[in-house]
mmCIF file of the N, C-alpha and C atoms, coordinates in Angstrom:
data_MODEL
# 
_entry.id   MODEL 
# 
loop_
_atom_site.group_PDB 
_atom_site.id 
_atom_site.type_symbol 
_atom_site.label_atom_id 
_atom_site.label_alt_id 
_atom_site.label_comp_id 
_atom_site.label_asym_id 
_atom_site.label_entity_id 
_atom_site.label_seq_id 
_atom_site.pdbx_PDB_ins_code 
_atom_site.Cartn_x 
_atom_site.Cartn_y 
_atom_site.Cartn_z 
_atom_site.occupancy 
_atom_site.B_iso_or_equiv 
_atom_site.pdbx_formal_charge 
_atom_site.auth_seq_id 
_atom_site.auth_comp_id 
_atom_site.auth_asym_id 
_atom_site.auth_atom_id 
_atom_site.pdbx_PDB_model_num 
ATOM 1   N N  . UNK A 1 1  ? -35.479 -102.531 57.996 1.00 0.00 ? 1  UNK A N  1 
ATOM 2   C CA . UNK A 1 1  ? -36.485 -103.387 58.592 1.00 0.00 ? 1  UNK A CA 1 
ATOM 3   C C  . UNK A 1 1  ? -36.647 -104.625 57.716 1.00 0.00 ? 1  UNK A C  1 
ATOM 4   N N  . UNK A 1 2  ? -36.518 -105.782 58.305 1.00 0.00 ? 2  UNK A N  1 
ATOM 5   C CA . UNK A 1 2  ? -36.643 -107.032 57.573 1.00 0.00 ? 2  UNK A CA 1 
ATOM 6   C C  . UNK A 1 2  ? -38.086 -107.515 57.600 1.00 0.00 ? 2  UNK A C  1 
ATOM 7   N N  . UNK A 1 3  ? -38.498 -108.162 56.522 1.00 0.00 ? 3  UNK A N  1 
ATOM 8   C CA . UNK A 1 3  ? -39.845 -108.726 56.442 1.00 0.00 ? 3  UNK A CA 1 
ATOM 9   C C  . UNK A 1 3  ? -39.762 -110.230 56.601 1.00 0.00 ? 3  UNK A C  1 
ATOM 10  N N  . UNK A 1 4  ? -40.683 -110.786 57.322 1.00 0.00 ? 4  UNK A N  1 
ATOM 11  C CA . UNK A 1 4  ? -40.735 -112.236 57.458 1.00 0.00 ? 4  UNK A CA 1 
ATOM 12  C C  . UNK A 1 4  ? -41.602 -112.819 56.349 1.00 0.00 ? 4  UNK A C  1 
ATOM 13  N N  . UNK A 1 5  ? -41.500 -114.116 56.164 1.00 0.00 ? 5  UNK A N  1 
ATOM 14  C CA . UNK A 1 5  ? -42.335 -114.798 55.172 1.00 0.00 ? 5  UNK A CA 1 
ATOM 15  C C  . UNK A 1 5  ? -43.807 -114.603 55.473 1.00 0.00 ? 5  UNK A C  1 
ATOM 16  N N  . UNK A 1 6  ? -44.154 -114.560 56.752 1.00 0.00 ? 6  UNK A N  1 
ATOM 17  C CA . UNK A 1 6  ? -45.545 -114.397 57.149 1.00 0.00 ? 6  UNK A CA 1 
ATOM 18  C C  . UNK A 1 6  ? -46.075 -113.028 56.733 1.00 0.00 ? 6  UNK A C  1 
ATOM 19  N N  . UNK A 1 7  ? -45.233 -111.999 56.828 1.00 0.00 ? 7  UNK A N  1 
ATOM 20  C CA . UNK A 1 7  ? -45.642 -110.651 56.428 1.00 0.00 ? 7  UNK A CA 1 
ATOM 21  C C  . UNK A 1 7  ? -45.865 -110.551 54.919 1.00 0.00 ? 7  UNK A C  1 
ATOM 22  N N  . UNK A 1 8  ? -45.122 -111.338 54.145 1.00 0.00 ? 8  UNK A N  1 
ATOM 23  C CA . UNK A 1 8  ? -45.219 -111.291 52.686 1.00 0.00 ? 8  UNK A CA 1 
ATOM 24  C C  . UNK A 1 8  ? -46.298 -112.210 52.129 1.00 0.00 ? 8  UNK A C  1 
ATOM 25  N N  . UNK A 1 9  ? -46.823 -113.095 52.938 1.00 0.00 ? 9  UNK A N  1 
ATOM 26  C CA . UNK A 1 9  ? -47.831 -114.057 52.474 1.00 0.00 ? 9  UNK A CA 1 
ATOM 27  C C  . UNK A 1 9  ? -49.038 -113.302 51.907 1.00 0.00 ? 9  UNK A C  1 
ATOM 28  N N  . UNK A 1 10 ? -49.484 -113.708 50.739 1.00 0.00 ? 10 UNK A N  1 
ATOM 29  C CA . UNK A 1 10 ? -50.643 -113.079 50.115 1.00 0.00 ? 10 UNK A CA 1 
ATOM 30  C C  . UNK A 1 10 ? -50.295 -111.916 49.196 1.00 0.00 ? 10 UNK A C  1 
ATOM 31  N N  . UNK A 1 11 ? -49.043 -111.451 49.207 1.00 0.00 ? 11 UNK A N  1 
ATOM 32  C CA . UNK A 1 11 ? -48.649 -110.383 48.291 1.00 0.00 ? 11 UNK A CA 1 
ATOM 33  C C  . UNK A 1 11 ? -48.455 -110.941 46.897 1.00 0.00 ? 11 UNK A C  1 
ATOM 34  N N  . UNK A 1 12 ? -48.938 -110.238 45.923 1.00 0.00 ? 12 UNK A N  1 
ATOM 35  C CA . UNK A 1 12 ? -48.730 -110.627 44.535 1.00 0.00 ? 12 UNK A CA 1 
ATOM 36  C C  . UNK A 1 12 ? -47.508 -109.901 44.004 1.00 0.00 ? 12 UNK A C  1 
ATOM 37  N N  . UNK A 1 13 ? -46.606 -110.624 43.414 1.00 0.00 ? 13 UNK A N  1 
ATOM 38  C CA . UNK A 1 13 ? -45.402 -110.022 42.870 1.00 0.00 ? 13 UNK A CA 1 
ATOM 39  C C  . UNK A 1 13 ? -45.690 -109.437 41.500 1.00 0.00 ? 13 UNK A C  1 
ATOM 40  N N  . UNK A 1 14 ? -44.981 -108.415 41.153 1.00 0.00 ? 14 UNK A N  1 
ATOM 41  C CA . UNK A 1 14 ? -45.191 -107.657 39.919 1.00 0.00 ? 14 UNK A CA 1 
ATOM 42  C C  . UNK A 1 14 ? -44.213 -108.110 38.829 1.00 0.00 ? 14 UNK A C  1 
ATOM 43  N N  . UNK A 1 15 ? -43.933 -109.403 38.763 1.00 0.00 ? 15 UNK A N  1 
ATOM 44  C CA . UNK A 1 15 ? -42.945 -109.928 37.832 1.00 0.00 ? 15 UNK A CA 1 
ATOM 45  C C  . UNK A 1 15 ? -43.618 -110.510 36.597 1.00 0.00 ? 15 UNK A C  1 
ATOM 46  N N  . UNK A 1 16 ? -43.043 -110.219 35.443 1.00 0.00 ? 16 UNK A N  1 
ATOM 47  C CA . UNK A 1 16 ? -43.511 -110.793 34.182 1.00 0.00 ? 16 UNK A CA 1 
ATOM 48  C C  . UNK A 1 16 ? -42.385 -111.670 33.632 1.00 0.00 ? 16 UNK A C  1 
ATOM 49  N N  . UNK A 1 17 ? -42.763 -112.740 32.960 1.00 0.00 ? 17 UNK A N  1 
ATOM 50  C CA . UNK A 1 17 ? -41.799 -113.622 32.310 1.00 0.00 ? 17 UNK A CA 1 
ATOM 51  C C  . UNK A 1 17 ? -42.267 -113.856 30.884 1.00 0.00 ? 17 UNK A C  1 
ATOM 52  N N  . UNK A 1 18 ? -41.349 -113.684 29.928 1.00 0.00 ? 18 UNK A N  1 
ATOM 53  C CA . UNK A 1 18 ? -41.666 -113.942 28.530 1.00 0.00 ? 18 UNK A CA 1 
ATOM 54  C C  . UNK A 1 18 ? -40.568 -114.843 27.975 1.00 0.00 ? 18 UNK A C  1 
ATOM 55  N N  . UNK A 1 19 ? -40.969 -115.903 27.296 1.00 0.00 ? 19 UNK A N  1 
ATOM 56  C CA . UNK A 1 19 ? -40.030 -116.823 26.676 1.00 0.00 ? 19 UNK A CA 1 
ATOM 57  C C  . UNK A 1 19 ? -40.286 -116.844 25.175 1.00 0.00 ? 19 UNK A C  1 
ATOM 58  N N  . UNK A 1 20 ? -39.227 -116.686 24.400 1.00 0.00 ? 20 UNK A N  1 
ATOM 59  C CA . UNK A 1 20 ? -39.330 -116.732 22.941 1.00 0.00 ? 20 UNK A CA 1 
ATOM 60  C C  . UNK A 1 20 ? -38.536 -117.939 22.475 1.00 0.00 ? 20 UNK A C  1 
ATOM 61  N N  . UNK A 1 21 ? -39.235 -118.898 21.874 1.00 0.00 ? 21 UNK A N  1 
ATOM 62  C CA . UNK A 1 21 ? -38.601 -120.129 21.406 1.00 0.00 ? 21 UNK A CA 1 
ATOM 63  C C  . UNK A 1 21 ? -38.847 -120.310 19.916 1.00 0.00 ? 21 UNK A C  1 
ATOM 64  N N  . UNK A 1 22 ? -37.975 -121.065 19.268 1.00 0.00 ? 22 UNK A N  1 
ATOM 65  C CA . UNK A 1 22 ? -38.187 -121.425 17.863 1.00 0.00 ? 22 UNK A CA 1 
ATOM 66  C C  . UNK A 1 22 ? -39.030 -122.684 17.814 1.00 0.00 ? 22 UNK A C  1 
ATOM 67  N N  . UNK A 1 23 ? -39.925 -122.760 16.848 1.00 0.00 ? 23 UNK A N  1 
ATOM 68  C CA . UNK A 1 23 ? -40.745 -123.949 16.678 1.00 0.00 ? 23 UNK A CA 1 
ATOM 69  C C  . UNK A 1 23 ? -42.047 -123.864 17.452 1.00 0.00 ? 23 UNK A C  1 
ATOM 70  N N  . UNK A 1 24 ? -42.786 -124.957 17.444 1.00 0.00 ? 24 UNK A N  1 
ATOM 71  C CA . UNK A 1 24 ? -44.121 -124.984 18.040 1.00 0.00 ? 24 UNK A CA 1 
ATOM 72  C C  . UNK A 1 24 ? -44.140 -125.474 19.475 1.00 0.00 ? 24 UNK A C  1 
ATOM 73  N N  . UNK A 1 25 ? -43.054 -126.069 19.970 1.00 0.00 ? 25 UNK A N  1 
ATOM 74  C CA . UNK A 1 25 ? -43.023 -126.627 21.323 1.00 0.00 ? 25 UNK A CA 1 
ATOM 75  C C  . UNK A 1 25 ? -42.446 -125.588 22.290 1.00 0.00 ? 25 UNK A C  1 
ATOM 76  N N  . UNK A 1 26 ? -43.292 -124.948 23.133 1.00 0.00 ? 26 UNK A N  1 
ATOM 77  C CA . UNK A 1 26 ? -42.800 -123.909 24.038 1.00 0.00 ? 26 UNK A CA 1 
ATOM 78  C C  . UNK A 1 26 ? -41.856 -124.425 25.127 1.00 0.00 ? 26 UNK A C  1 
ATOM 79  N N  . UNK A 1 27 ? -41.806 -125.739 25.321 1.00 0.00 ? 27 UNK A N  1 
ATOM 80  C CA . UNK A 1 27 ? -40.898 -126.287 26.334 1.00 0.00 ? 27 UNK A CA 1 
ATOM 81  C C  . UNK A 1 27 ? -39.516 -126.579 25.763 1.00 0.00 ? 27 UNK A C  1 
ATOM 82  N N  . UNK A 1 28 ? -39.310 -126.304 24.478 1.00 0.00 ? 28 UNK A N  1 
ATOM 83  C CA . UNK A 1 28 ? -38.032 -126.583 23.829 1.00 0.00 ? 28 UNK A CA 1 
ATOM 84  C C  . UNK A 1 28 ? -37.053 -125.417 24.050 1.00 0.00 ? 28 UNK A C  1 
ATOM 85  N N  . UNK A 1 29 ? -36.506 -125.318 25.259 1.00 0.00 ? 29 UNK A N  1 
ATOM 86  C CA . UNK A 1 29 ? -35.531 -124.283 25.589 1.00 0.00 ? 29 UNK A CA 1 
ATOM 87  C C  . UNK A 1 29 ? -34.175 -124.726 25.053 1.00 0.00 ? 29 UNK A C  1 
ATOM 88  N N  . UNK A 1 30 ? -33.528 -123.849 24.272 1.00 0.00 ? 30 UNK A N  1 
ATOM 89  C CA . UNK A 1 30 ? -32.222 -124.179 23.716 1.00 0.00 ? 30 UNK A CA 1 
ATOM 90  C C  . UNK A 1 30 ? -31.365 -122.912 23.619 1.00 0.00 ? 30 UNK A C  1 
ATOM 91  N N  . UNK A 1 31 ? -30.221 -123.002 22.959 1.00 0.00 ? 31 UNK A N  1 
ATOM 92  C CA . UNK A 1 31 ? -29.302 -121.862 22.830 1.00 0.00 ? 31 UNK A CA 1 
ATOM 93  C C  . UNK A 1 31 ? -29.957 -120.666 22.140 1.00 0.00 ? 31 UNK A C  1 
ATOM 94  N N  . UNK A 1 32 ? -30.942 -120.913 21.271 1.00 0.00 ? 32 UNK A N  1 
ATOM 95  C CA . UNK A 1 32 ? -31.593 -119.831 20.520 1.00 0.00 ? 32 UNK A CA 1 
ATOM 96  C C  . UNK A 1 32 ? -32.739 -119.168 21.289 1.00 0.00 ? 32 UNK A C  1 
ATOM 97  N N  . UNK A 1 33 ? -33.106 -119.698 22.433 1.00 0.00 ? 33 UNK A N  1 
ATOM 98  C CA . UNK A 1 33 ? -34.214 -119.175 23.224 1.00 0.00 ? 33 UNK A CA 1 
ATOM 99  C C  . UNK A 1 33 ? -33.857 -117.835 23.858 1.00 0.00 ? 33 UNK A C  1 
ATOM 100 N N  . UNK A 1 34 ? -34.828 -116.922 23.901 1.00 0.00 ? 34 UNK A N  1 
ATOM 101 C CA . UNK A 1 34 ? -34.686 -115.664 24.643 1.00 0.00 ? 34 UNK A CA 1 
ATOM 102 C C  . UNK A 1 34 ? -35.674 -115.684 25.801 1.00 0.00 ? 34 UNK A C  1 
ATOM 103 N N  . UNK A 1 35 ? -35.224 -115.217 26.971 1.00 0.00 ? 35 UNK A N  1 
ATOM 104 C CA . UNK A 1 35 ? -36.075 -115.166 28.153 1.00 0.00 ? 35 UNK A CA 1 
ATOM 105 C C  . UNK A 1 35 ? -35.999 -113.759 28.733 1.00 0.00 ? 35 UNK A C  1 
ATOM 106 N N  . UNK A 1 36 ? -37.162 -113.171 29.022 1.00 0.00 ? 36 UNK A N  1 
ATOM 107 C CA . UNK A 1 36 ? -37.247 -111.857 29.661 1.00 0.00 ? 36 UNK A CA 1 
ATOM 108 C C  . UNK A 1 36 ? -37.846 -112.022 31.050 1.00 0.00 ? 36 UNK A C  1 
ATOM 109 N N  . UNK A 1 37 ? -37.207 -111.428 32.051 1.00 0.00 ? 37 UNK A N  1 
ATOM 110 C CA . UNK A 1 37 ? -37.722 -111.386 33.416 1.00 0.00 ? 37 UNK A CA 1 
ATOM 111 C C  . UNK A 1 37 ? -37.741 -109.927 33.838 1.00 0.00 ? 37 UNK A C  1 
ATOM 112 N N  . UNK A 1 38 ? -38.877 -109.437 34.282 1.00 0.00 ? 38 UNK A N  1 
ATOM 113 C CA . UNK A 1 38 ? -38.926 -108.047 34.697 1.00 0.00 ? 38 UNK A CA 1 
ATOM 114 C C  . UNK A 1 38 ? -40.282 -107.648 35.212 1.00 0.00 ? 38 UNK A C  1 
ATOM 115 N N  . UNK A 1 39 ? -40.452 -106.352 35.385 1.00 0.00 ? 39 UNK A N  1 
ATOM 116 C CA . UNK A 1 39 ? -41.691 -105.843 35.968 1.00 0.00 ? 39 UNK A CA 1 
ATOM 117 C C  . UNK A 1 39 ? -42.539 -105.047 34.978 1.00 0.00 ? 39 UNK A C  1 
ATOM 118 N N  . UNK A 1 40 ? -42.088 -104.918 33.733 1.00 0.00 ? 40 UNK A N  1 
ATOM 119 C CA . UNK A 1 40 ? -42.865 -104.188 32.727 1.00 0.00 ? 40 UNK A CA 1 
ATOM 120 C C  . UNK A 1 40 ? -44.224 -104.832 32.504 1.00 0.00 ? 40 UNK A C  1 
ATOM 121 N N  . UNK A 1 41 ? -45.219 -104.012 32.344 1.00 0.00 ? 41 UNK A N  1 
ATOM 122 C CA . UNK A 1 41 ? -46.478 -104.497 31.805 1.00 0.00 ? 41 UNK A CA 1 
ATOM 123 C C  . UNK A 1 41 ? -46.272 -104.634 30.305 1.00 0.00 ? 41 UNK A C  1 
ATOM 124 N N  . UNK A 1 42 ? -47.010 -105.487 29.666 1.00 0.00 ? 42 UNK A N  1 
ATOM 125 C CA . UNK A 1 42 ? -46.873 -105.666 28.225 1.00 0.00 ? 42 UNK A CA 1 
ATOM 126 C C  . UNK A 1 42 ? -47.792 -104.682 27.509 1.00 0.00 ? 42 UNK A C  1 
ATOM 127 N N  . UNK A 1 43 ? -47.408 -103.403 27.537 1.00 0.00 ? 43 UNK A N  1 
ATOM 128 C CA . UNK A 1 43 ? -48.212 -102.343 26.936 1.00 0.00 ? 43 UNK A CA 1 
ATOM 129 C C  . UNK A 1 43 ? -47.293 -101.288 26.327 1.00 0.00 ? 43 UNK A C  1 
ATOM 130 N N  . UNK A 1 44 ? -47.806 -100.474 25.404 1.00 0.00 ? 44 UNK A N  1 
ATOM 131 C CA . UNK A 1 44 ? -46.988 -99.404  24.824 1.00 0.00 ? 44 UNK A CA 1 
ATOM 132 C C  . UNK A 1 44 ? -46.495 -98.398  25.867 1.00 0.00 ? 44 UNK A C  1 
ATOM 133 N N  . UNK A 1 45 ? -47.246 -98.178  26.934 1.00 0.00 ? 45 UNK A N  1 
ATOM 134 C CA . UNK A 1 45 ? -46.791 -97.243  27.971 1.00 0.00 ? 45 UNK A CA 1 
ATOM 135 C C  . UNK A 1 45 ? -45.490 -97.710  28.607 1.00 0.00 ? 45 UNK A C  1 
ATOM 136 N N  . UNK A 1 46 ? -45.386 -99.000  28.833 1.00 0.00 ? 46 UNK A N  1 
ATOM 137 C CA . UNK A 1 46 ? -44.201 -99.542  29.488 1.00 0.00 ? 46 UNK A CA 1 
ATOM 138 C C  . UNK A 1 46 ? -43.056 -99.797  28.511 1.00 0.00 ? 46 UNK A C  1 
ATOM 139 N N  . UNK A 1 47 ? -43.347 -100.289 27.318 1.00 0.00 ? 47 UNK A N  1 
ATOM 140 C CA . UNK A 1 47 ? -42.307 -100.643 26.355 1.00 0.00 ? 47 UNK A CA 1 
ATOM 141 C C  . UNK A 1 47 ? -41.960 -99.488  25.436 1.00 0.00 ? 47 UNK A C  1 
ATOM 142 N N  . UNK A 1 48 ? -42.823 -98.489  25.357 1.00 0.00 ? 48 UNK A N  1 
ATOM 143 C CA . UNK A 1 48 ? -42.572 -97.335  24.498 1.00 0.00 ? 48 UNK A CA 1 
ATOM 144 C C  . UNK A 1 48 ? -43.231 -97.494  23.142 1.00 0.00 ? 48 UNK A C  1 
ATOM 145 N N  . UNK A 1 49 ? -43.375 -96.379  22.454 1.00 0.00 ? 49 UNK A N  1 
ATOM 146 C CA . UNK A 1 49 ? -43.899 -96.407  21.092 1.00 0.00 ? 49 UNK A CA 1 
ATOM 147 C C  . UNK A 1 49 ? -43.206 -95.305  20.295 1.00 0.00 ? 49 UNK A C  1 
ATOM 148 N N  . UNK A 1 50 ? -43.142 -95.489  18.994 1.00 0.00 ? 50 UNK A N  1 
ATOM 149 C CA . UNK A 1 50 ? -42.461 -94.533  18.126 1.00 0.00 ? 50 UNK A CA 1 
ATOM 150 C C  . UNK A 1 50 ? -43.408 -93.381  17.823 1.00 0.00 ? 50 UNK A C  1 
ATOM 151 N N  . UNK A 1 51 ? -42.950 -92.174  18.107 1.00 0.00 ? 51 UNK A N  1 
ATOM 152 C CA . UNK A 1 51 ? -43.699 -90.958  17.796 1.00 0.00 ? 51 UNK A CA 1 
ATOM 153 C C  . UNK A 1 51 ? -43.198 -90.484  16.437 1.00 0.00 ? 51 UNK A C  1 
ATOM 154 N N  . UNK A 1 52 ? -43.961 -90.783  15.389 1.00 0.00 ? 52 UNK A N  1 
ATOM 155 C CA . UNK A 1 52 ? -43.521 -90.484  14.022 1.00 0.00 ? 52 UNK A CA 1 
ATOM 156 C C  . UNK A 1 52 ? -43.422 -88.989  13.747 1.00 0.00 ? 52 UNK A C  1 
ATOM 157 N N  . UNK A 1 53 ? -44.229 -88.178  14.417 1.00 0.00 ? 53 UNK A N  1 
ATOM 158 C CA . UNK A 1 53 ? -44.177 -86.728  14.196 1.00 0.00 ? 53 UNK A CA 1 
ATOM 159 C C  . UNK A 1 53 ? -42.879 -86.130  14.734 1.00 0.00 ? 53 UNK A C  1 
ATOM 160 N N  . UNK A 1 54 ? -42.411 -86.631  15.877 1.00 0.00 ? 54 UNK A N  1 
ATOM 161 C CA . UNK A 1 54 ? -41.197 -86.101  16.475 1.00 0.00 ? 54 UNK A CA 1 
ATOM 162 C C  . UNK A 1 54 ? -39.987 -86.989  16.189 1.00 0.00 ? 54 UNK A C  1 
ATOM 163 N N  . UNK A 1 55 ? -40.194 -88.090  15.482 1.00 0.00 ? 55 UNK A N  1 
ATOM 164 C CA . UNK A 1 55 ? -39.144 -89.057  15.170 1.00 0.00 ? 55 UNK A CA 1 
ATOM 165 C C  . UNK A 1 55 ? -38.384 -89.464  16.430 1.00 0.00 ? 55 UNK A C  1 
ATOM 166 N N  . UNK A 1 56 ? -39.154 -89.864  17.440 1.00 0.00 ? 56 UNK A N  1 
ATOM 167 C CA . UNK A 1 56 ? -38.574 -90.249  18.719 1.00 0.00 ? 56 UNK A CA 1 
ATOM 168 C C  . UNK A 1 56 ? -39.363 -91.412  19.317 1.00 0.00 ? 56 UNK A C  1 
ATOM 169 N N  . UNK A 1 57 ? -38.782 -92.044  20.321 1.00 0.00 ? 57 UNK A N  1 
ATOM 170 C CA . UNK A 1 57 ? -39.469 -93.082  21.070 1.00 0.00 ? 57 UNK A CA 1 
ATOM 171 C C  . UNK A 1 57 ? -40.044 -92.443  22.325 1.00 0.00 ? 57 UNK A C  1 
ATOM 172 N N  . UNK A 1 58 ? -41.319 -92.697  22.582 1.00 0.00 ? 58 UNK A N  1 
ATOM 173 C CA . UNK A 1 58 ? -41.984 -92.146  23.762 1.00 0.00 ? 58 UNK A CA 1 
ATOM 174 C C  . UNK A 1 58 ? -42.203 -93.265  24.773 1.00 0.00 ? 58 UNK A C  1 
ATOM 175 N N  . UNK A 1 59 ? -41.666 -93.081  25.994 1.00 0.00 ? 59 UNK A N  1 
ATOM 176 C CA . UNK A 1 59 ? -41.832 -94.055  27.071 1.00 0.00 ? 59 UNK A CA 1 
ATOM 177 C C  . UNK A 1 59 ? -42.445 -93.321  28.252 1.00 0.00 ? 59 UNK A C  1 
ATOM 178 N N  . UNK A 1 60 ? -43.576 -93.818  28.749 1.00 0.00 ? 60 UNK A N  1 
ATOM 179 C CA . UNK A 1 60 ? -44.302 -93.133  29.815 1.00 0.00 ? 60 UNK A CA 1 
ATOM 180 C C  . UNK A 1 60 ? -43.881 -93.537  31.221 1.00 0.00 ? 60 UNK A C  1 
ATOM 181 N N  . UNK A 1 61 ? -43.231 -94.676  31.380 1.00 0.00 ? 61 UNK A N  1 
ATOM 182 C CA . UNK A 1 61 ? -42.738 -95.061  32.703 1.00 0.00 ? 61 UNK A CA 1 
ATOM 183 C C  . UNK A 1 61 ? -41.510 -95.944  32.548 1.00 0.00 ? 61 UNK A C  1 
ATOM 184 N N  . UNK A 1 62 ? -40.765 -96.065  33.616 1.00 0.00 ? 62 UNK A N  1 
ATOM 185 C CA . UNK A 1 62 ? -39.525 -96.858  33.605 1.00 0.00 ? 62 UNK A CA 1 
ATOM 186 C C  . UNK A 1 62 ? -39.674 -98.021  34.568 1.00 0.00 ? 62 UNK A C  1 
ATOM 187 N N  . UNK A 1 63 ? -39.250 -99.188  34.112 1.00 0.00 ? 63 UNK A N  1 
ATOM 188 C CA . UNK A 1 63 ? -39.243 -100.354 34.966 1.00 0.00 ? 63 UNK A CA 1 
ATOM 189 C C  . UNK A 1 63 ? -38.000 -101.160 34.636 1.00 0.00 ? 63 UNK A C  1 
ATOM 190 N N  . UNK A 1 64 ? -37.746 -102.184 35.406 1.00 0.00 ? 64 UNK A N  1 
ATOM 191 C CA . UNK A 1 64 ? -36.514 -102.953 35.274 1.00 0.00 ? 64 UNK A CA 1 
ATOM 192 C C  . UNK A 1 64 ? -36.796 -104.320 34.678 1.00 0.00 ? 64 UNK A C  1 
ATOM 193 N N  . UNK A 1 65 ? -35.927 -104.754 33.791 1.00 0.00 ? 65 UNK A N  1 
ATOM 194 C CA . UNK A 1 65 ? -36.045 -106.080 33.209 1.00 0.00 ? 65 UNK A CA 1 
ATOM 195 C C  . UNK A 1 65 ? -34.687 -106.597 32.769 1.00 0.00 ? 65 UNK A C  1 
ATOM 196 N N  . UNK A 1 66 ? -34.579 -107.905 32.652 1.00 0.00 ? 66 UNK A N  1 
ATOM 197 C CA . UNK A 1 66 ? -33.346 -108.557 32.218 1.00 0.00 ? 66 UNK A CA 1 
ATOM 198 C C  . UNK A 1 66 ? -33.704 -109.501 31.081 1.00 0.00 ? 66 UNK A C  1 
ATOM 199 N N  . UNK A 1 67 ? -32.903 -109.484 30.019 1.00 0.00 ? 67 UNK A N  1 
ATOM 200 C CA . UNK A 1 67 ? -33.105 -110.387 28.891 1.00 0.00 ? 67 UNK A CA 1 
ATOM 201 C C  . UNK A 1 67 ? -31.920 -111.339 28.807 1.00 0.00 ? 67 UNK A C  1 
ATOM 202 N N  . UNK A 1 68 ? -32.215 -112.629 28.758 1.00 0.00 ? 68 UNK A N  1 
ATOM 203 C CA . UNK A 1 68 ? -31.221 -113.648 28.478 1.00 0.00 ? 68 UNK A CA 1 
ATOM 204 C C  . UNK A 1 68 ? -31.434 -114.028 27.014 1.00 0.00 ? 68 UNK A C  1 
ATOM 205 N N  . UNK A 1 69 ? -30.613 -113.494 26.143 1.00 0.00 ? 69 UNK A N  1 
ATOM 206 C CA . UNK A 1 69 ? -30.788 -113.682 24.709 1.00 0.00 ? 69 UNK A CA 1 
ATOM 207 C C  . UNK A 1 69 ? -30.118 -114.940 24.189 1.00 0.00 ? 69 UNK A C  1 
ATOM 208 N N  . UNK A 1 70 ? -30.258 -115.153 22.878 1.00 0.00 ? 70 UNK A N  1 
ATOM 209 C CA . UNK A 1 70 ? -29.600 -116.300 22.255 1.00 0.00 ? 70 UNK A CA 1 
ATOM 210 C C  . UNK A 1 70 ? -28.086 -116.218 22.472 1.00 0.00 ? 70 UNK A C  1 
ATOM 211 N N  . UNK A 1 71 ? -27.503 -117.327 22.871 1.00 0.00 ? 71 UNK A N  1 
ATOM 212 C CA . UNK A 1 71 ? -26.058 -117.373 23.082 1.00 0.00 ? 71 UNK A CA 1 
ATOM 213 C C  . UNK A 1 71 ? -25.610 -118.814 23.039 1.00 0.00 ? 71 UNK A C  1 
ATOM 214 N N  . UNK A 1 72 ? -24.471 -119.051 22.418 1.00 0.00 ? 72 UNK A N  1 
ATOM 215 C CA . UNK A 1 72 ? -23.927 -120.404 22.318 1.00 0.00 ? 72 UNK A CA 1 
ATOM 216 C C  . UNK A 1 72 ? -23.691 -120.995 23.713 1.00 0.00 ? 72 UNK A C  1 
ATOM 217 N N  . UNK A 1 73 ? -24.060 -122.238 23.891 1.00 0.00 ? 73 UNK A N  1 
ATOM 218 C CA . UNK A 1 73 ? -23.898 -122.992 25.147 1.00 0.00 ? 73 UNK A CA 1 
ATOM 219 C C  . UNK A 1 73 ? -24.661 -122.376 26.327 1.00 0.00 ? 73 UNK A C  1 
ATOM 220 N N  . UNK A 1 74 ? -25.829 -121.765 26.075 1.00 0.00 ? 74 UNK A N  1 
ATOM 221 C CA . UNK A 1 74 ? -26.611 -121.155 27.154 1.00 0.00 ? 74 UNK A CA 1 
ATOM 222 C C  . UNK A 1 74 ? -27.836 -121.980 27.557 1.00 0.00 ? 74 UNK A C  1 
ATOM 223 N N  . UNK A 1 75 ? -28.072 -123.112 26.914 1.00 0.00 ? 75 UNK A N  1 
ATOM 224 C CA . UNK A 1 75 ? -29.278 -123.908 27.191 1.00 0.00 ? 75 UNK A CA 1 
ATOM 225 C C  . UNK A 1 75 ? -29.357 -124.320 28.654 1.00 0.00 ? 75 UNK A C  1 
ATOM 226 N N  . UNK A 1 76 ? -28.269 -124.803 29.227 1.00 0.00 ? 76 UNK A N  1 
ATOM 227 C CA . UNK A 1 76 ? -28.297 -125.281 30.617 1.00 0.00 ? 76 UNK A CA 1 
ATOM 228 C C  . UNK A 1 76 ? -28.611 -124.158 31.589 1.00 0.00 ? 76 UNK A C  1 
ATOM 229 N N  . UNK A 1 77 ? -28.091 -122.966 31.342 1.00 0.00 ? 77 UNK A N  1 
ATOM 230 C CA . UNK A 1 77 ? -28.348 -121.815 32.217 1.00 0.00 ? 77 UNK A CA 1 
ATOM 231 C C  . UNK A 1 77 ? -29.817 -121.404 32.134 1.00 0.00 ? 77 UNK A C  1 
ATOM 232 N N  . UNK A 1 78 ? -30.385 -121.448 30.932 1.00 0.00 ? 78 UNK A N  1 
ATOM 233 C CA . UNK A 1 78 ? -31.785 -121.037 30.744 1.00 0.00 ? 78 UNK A CA 1 
ATOM 234 C C  . UNK A 1 78 ? -32.708 -122.074 31.313 1.00 0.00 ? 78 UNK A C  1 
# 
């Protein structure tokens, strides 16, 4: 079943975006910039936390995300 634009109007998307840049200017996107696009909430439940007693990482839910990390000649793509 396909959805029309009218059916989707008013829906809030569950997407998060995080940009990591060097320096004080957040608009300075360059080869060293990292960009995350995904649906994780920014919390320990979503990203996981280290359980020191069991020496393991505990993750309470799974979500999808993509990271565009630092890479030579990647400024134009980012």
